[in-house]
C-alpha angles and dihedrals in degrees: 000000000000093000092051092046090050091050092051098044091048091053119106089234090064091050088052092049092049090049090051091052093052091045089051091048092049091047091054091053094094091044091056092036089242089283126181090254089053090054092042091058095060094037094053092044095050092044092053092045091048092049091053095043090057091063092042092053091047092050089049093049091048091052092049093047092051092050091051092046091053091049091050090047090053090051092049091050092049094055111078093201094052123109103246093198089077090068091081095041092115090059095052127096118255093259093053090048091051090050093050089048089054092048093049092047091048090049091049091049091050090053092049093050091047089053091052097050 
């Protein structure tokens, strides 16, 4: 449901529809004498939509990040020289990730120095 909603809300038609709603609301201002209720309608509507969109954006980003992670994992597995321990890096605590980062940098520096000598 989140994917379909994200596709719909990201479509140019939806932007046009939203623009139409705001234009209609603005045009009705003089009719309602720009009352507090008139302002409350748009404020409430936009607050609710914004609140829901935050969760929709997060769900979409989580899905995208997972897909990228799977693709990277596949590339690591396909490379015989790759350190397969990095495949589970996203599941490690911050300290373990920092340690792994240090080990990888040290190994890279060692290879660079060996190539120079």
